[in-house]
C-alpha positions in Angstrom: 15.7 86.9 16.4 18.2 84.1 17.0 21.1 85.4 15.0 23.2 87.9 16.9 25.3 88.9 13.9 22.2 90.0 11.8 20.9 93.5 12.3 18.4 95.9 10.5 21.3 97.8 8.8 22.2 94.9 6.6 20.8 94.6 3.1 19.7 91.0 3.6 18.1 91.5 7.0 14.5 91.4 5.9 14.9 88.2 3.8 16.6 86.4 6.6 14.1 87.6 9.2 11.2 86.4 7.0 12.9 83.1 6.3 13.1 82.5 10.0 9.3 82.4 10.0 9.3 79.3 7.7 9.1 76.3 9.9 9.4 72.6 9.0 7.4 71.2 11.8 4.1 71.7 13.5 5.8 72.7 16.8 7.6 75.5 15.0 11.0 74.5 16.3 12.8 73.6 13.1 13.5 76.6 10.9 14.6 76.8 7.3 18.2 77.7 8.1 20.7 76.1 10.4 23.5 78.0 11.9 27.2 77.1 12.1 28.3 75.8 15.4 31.4 77.3 17.0 33.2 77.7 20.3 36.6 79.1 19.6 37.3 82.8 19.6 40.1 85.2 18.6 42.7 86.0 21.3 41.5 88.6 23.9 38.1 88.6 22.1 36.4 85.7 23.9 32.8 85.3 24.7 32.1 86.6 28.2 29.2 87.0 30.6 29.7 89.5 33.5 27.2 89.7 36.3 27.4 92.9 38.4 25.2 94.4 41.1 25.0 98.1 40.4 25.8 101.0 42.7 23.4 104.0 42.9 23.7 106.2 39.9 26.2 103.9 38.2 26.7 104.5 34.5 29.9 102.7 33.6 31.1 99.2 34.3 34.7 98.0 34.5 35.4 94.8 32.6 39.1 94.0 32.8 40.6 92.8 29.6 37.7 93.9 27.5 38.7 95.3 24.1 35.8 96.5 21.8 35.6 95.2 18.3 33.1 96.1 15.5 32.5 92.4 14.9 31.4 92.0 18.5 27.9 92.4 20.0 27.6 93.7 23.6 24.1 93.5 25.2 23.3 94.7 28.7 20.4 93.3 30.7 19.2 95.3 33.7 16.7 93.3 35.8 15.9 91.4 32.5 15.5 94.5 30.3 17.9 94.8 27.4 19.9 98.1 27.1 22.4 98.9 24.4 25.6 100.5 25.5 26.2 104.1 24.7 30.0 103.7 24.5 32.6 101.0 24.5 36.2 101.4 25.4 39.1 99.3 26.6 38.1 97.8 30.0 34.8 99.7 30.2 31.2 99.5 29.0 29.1 102.6 29.4 25.3 103.0 29.8 23.3 105.8 28.2 21.8 106.7 31.6 22.7 106.2 35.2 20.7 103.4 37.0 19.5 102.8 40.5 21.5 100.8 43.0 21.2 97.1 43.8 20.2 96.1 40.2 21.4 92.9 38.7 23.3 93.8 35.5 24.2 91.1 33.1 26.6 92.1 30.4 26.9 89.6 27.5 29.9 90.1 25.2 29.5 87.9 22.1 33.2 87.6 21.3 34.7 87.3 17.9 34.6 83.7 16.6 37.8 82.3 15.2 37.6 81.4 11.5 40.0 79.2 9.6 40.7 78.7 5.9 39.2 75.6 4.5 40.0 74.3 1.0 36.9 74.2 -1.3 38.7 71.4 -3.1 39.0 68.5 -0.6 42.3 67.5 -2.3 43.8 71.0 -2.0 46.6 71.6 0.5 47.5 75.2 -0.4 45.1 78.0 0.4 47.2 80.8 -1.1 45.3 80.8 -4.4 42.2 82.0 -2.7 40.1 79.0 -3.6 39.2 78.5 0.0 36.4 79.6 2.4 36.6 80.7 6.0 34.6 78.6 8.4 34.1 79.0 12.2 36.1 76.7 14.5 35.1 74.3 17.2 37.7 73.1 19.7 36.7 69.4 19.6 36.0 69.3 23.3 33.1 67.2 24.6 30.1 69.5 24.8 28.1 69.6 28.0 24.9 71.6 28.5 25.2 74.3 31.2 24.0 72.9 34.5 23.7 73.5 38.2 22.5 71.6 41.2 19.3 73.0 42.7 19.4 73.8 46.4 16.7 71.1 47.1 18.3 68.6 44.7 17.9 65.6 47.0 14.2 66.2 47.5 13.3 67.7 44.1 10.0 66.5 42.7 8.2 67.1 39.5 4.6 66.2 38.7 2.3 67.8 36.1 -0.5 67.5 38.6 1.1 69.7 41.2 -0.8 73.0 41.9 2.2 75.1 40.9 4.4 74.4 37.9 8.1 74.8 37.4 9.0 78.2 36.0 12.5 79.4 35.0 13.3 82.9 33.9 16.5 84.2 32.4 17.3 87.6 30.8 13.7 88.7 31.2 12.3 85.6 29.3 10.3 82.7 30.6 12.1 79.6 29.5 10.2 76.8 27.9 10.3 73.6 30.0 11.3 70.5 27.9 10.7 67.0 29.3 13.7 64.8 28.8 13.4 61.0 29.5 16.5 58.9 29.3 16.4 55.8 27.1 17.9 52.6 28.4 21.6 52.9 28.5 21.5 56.5 27.3 23.7 59.1 29.0 22.2 62.4 30.2 24.2 64.4 27.7 23.1 62.2 24.8 19.4 62.5 25.9 19.8 66.3 26.1 21.3 66.5 22.7 18.4 64.4 21.3 15.7 66.5 22.9 17.2 70.0 23.4 19.6 70.1 20.5 20.3 73.8 19.7 16.9 75.1 20.9 17.1 78.5 22.6 15.6 79.6 25.8 14.7 76.1 27.1 15.4 74.2 30.3 14.8 70.9 32.0 15.5 69.4 35.4 16.8 65.9 35.8 17.3 64.4 39.3 17.4 67.9 40.8 20.0 69.3 38.3 18.9 72.2 36.1 20.1 72.1 32.4 19.6 75.0 30.0 20.3 75.9 26.4 24.0 76.3 25.3 23.7 80.1 24.8 22.7 80.6 28.5 26.0 79.4 29.7 27.0 81.5 32.8 23.8 83.5 32.6 21.7 83.8 35.9 18.5 81.9 36.0 15.7 82.2 38.6 13.7 79.1 39.0 10.5 78.0 40.9 10.1 74.3 41.6 8.6 71.7 43.9 10.3 69.5 46.4 9.3 67.1 49.2 10.1 68.2 52.7 11.0 64.9 54.4 11.4 66.8 57.7 7.9 68.0 57.6 5.9 64.8 57.0 6.7 64.5 53.3 4.7 67.6 52.4 5.2 68.9 48.9 6.6 72.5 49.1 7.3 75.1 46.5 10.5 77.2 46.4 10.2 80.4 44.3 12.9 82.6 42.8 16.0 80.5 43.6 18.9 82.2 41.8 21.4 79.9 40.1 24.0 80.2 37.4 24.3 77.2 35.1 27.8 76.7 33.8 29.7 74.4 31.4 33.4 74.1 30.5 32.5 73.2 26.9 29.5 74.4 25.0 28.6 74.7 21.3 27.2 78.0 20.2 24.7 78.2 17.3 23.5 81.8 17.5 25.3 83.3 14.5 24.3 83.2 10.9 27.8 83.9 9.5 26.5 85.7 6.4 29.9 86.0 4.8 30.8 82.3 5.0 30.6 80.6 1.6 28.4 77.5 1.1 29.5 74.1 0.0 27.4 72.2 -2.5 26.3 69.9 0.3 25.2 72.7 2.5 23.2 74.3 -0.4 21.5 71.0 -1.3 20.7 70.5 2.4 18.9 73.8 2.3 17.0 72.7 -0.8 16.0 69.6 1.0 14.5 71.6 3.9 12.5 73.6 1.4 11.3 70.3 -0.2 10.2 69.1 3.3 8.4 72.4 3.9 6.5 72.2 0.6 5.4 68.6 1.1 4.1 69.5 4.6 2.3 72.6 3.3 0.8 71.4 0.0 0.1 67.7 0.5 -2.3 65.8 2.8 0.3 63.1 3.5 3.1 65.5 4.3 6.8 64.8 3.9 7.8 61.2 4.3 11.4 60.7 5.2 13.3 58.2 3.0 16.1 56.2 4.6 19.4 57.1 2.9 20.1 53.4 2.4 17.0 53.2 0.2 18.0 55.9 -2.2 18.7 54.4 -5.6 20.6 57.0 -7.7 24.2 56.1 -8.6 26.6 58.7 -7.3 30.2 58.1 -8.0 31.5 59.8 -4.8 28.7 58.5 -2.6 31.3 57.4 0.0 32.2 61.1 0.5 28.6 61.9 1.4 27.6 58.9 3.6 28.4 59.4 7.2 28.4 63.2 7.1 25.8 65.4 8.9 24.2 66.2 5.5 24.1 62.7 4.0 20.3 62.1 4.4 19.4 65.5 3.1 21.8 65.3 0.1 20.9 61.8 -0.9 17.2 62.3 -0.6 17.3 65.5 -2.7 19.5 63.9 -5.4 17.0 61.0 -5.6 14.1 63.3 -6.4 12.6 63.0 -10.0 10.3 64.9 -12.3 7.1 63.2 -13.3 8.8 62.0 -16.5 11.4 60.1 -14.4 14.4 62.3 -15.0 16.4 63.4 -11.9 15.8 67.0 -10.8 19.3 67.9 -9.7 22.2 67.3 -12.1 25.5 65.6 -11.2 28.8 66.3 -12.9 29.6 64.5 -16.2 31.4 61.7 -14.3 28.3 61.2 -12.0 30.0 62.8 -9.0 28.5 65.4 -6.7 31.7 66.8 -5.0 29.9 67.7 -1.7 32.7 69.8 -0.2 33.3 72.0 -3.2 32.1 75.6 -3.0 29.0 76.1 -5.0 29.3 78.5 -7.9 26.8 81.2 -8.9 25.9 79.3 -12.0 25.3 76.1 -10.1 23.0 78.0 -7.6 20.9 79.3 -10.5 20.6 75.9 -12.1 19.6 74.2 -8.9 17.1 76.9 -8.0 15.6 76.9 -11.5 15.2 73.2 -11.5 13.8 73.2 -8.0 11.2 75.8 -9.1 10.3 73.7 -12.1 9.9 70.6 -10.0 7.8 72.5 -7.4 5.4 73.9 -10.0 5.0 70.5 -11.5 4.5 68.7 -8.2 2.3 71.0 -6.2 0.3 73.2 -8.6 
């Protein structure tokens, strides 16, 4: 499961787990829910990856500056097998049993994301009245996918017709290779964002440089790949098990669900839109046909507050949906505004879901 802050002890675990099996595309890469991106952490509770080679019989590992916190997840991988710690204390992580020597131990400390108060009312400047929500913070740095130069970078070669394919393994998982081709004038980072996005456990190699998913920052990877040996008559050779550690000074994590963060009206309608897309793909021969936001026709008084945001296409497409009698499915306020950044109320959630169910039964039964 992709959300590190969701576990079986939580009352909503099963619902979220099952919702993650609802995909919006045939390749099963786009799920119903999107996570919140973040890369800032509370002081002394940063995300960390520690790579240690064990001693014979070792059972505890010293991590200077580590301070346990119930909001923090600590996972230990021993030769790719996950082990949960038996005890956490300042500067130390303990294993349930001693292990053999010369084992690669990867300790991933999730950290505690920093949250900030955010006014539900975009015109509000004072959060003291409690009419605010907490949202995870991003630093605003320029994200770069974790990368590392391969040892044979200058002679690296890839061809699907080669006898042996590229293979990359990290934390006991075989990563999925994603082909990334740069468009004319496109930067490598923009191409990676377009193709990799926030996919987990994927990799690609461009010009002998290995790139991996954001969440694998500073995590060891073992890779097999082909290269041309120019000192041996240009023969294609295969290197196996090269150990590298891709790194980046600025990543965006998207591996938390943040179950206690309140939704805005825009976020909720974006979720509704993803459900609409799923229904069209499942219950019609034609499937969902994306409508350009510029072609949506409904008058929305505060449309300018929607256009240009990450959710603009989702929100405008959903608000443009109609019943068979021509009436719009989702209501606006009396002054025809939508107020996308306001927190959605329980009453509004019920109304939107009820009308969505009515529309679904009418459209797809």
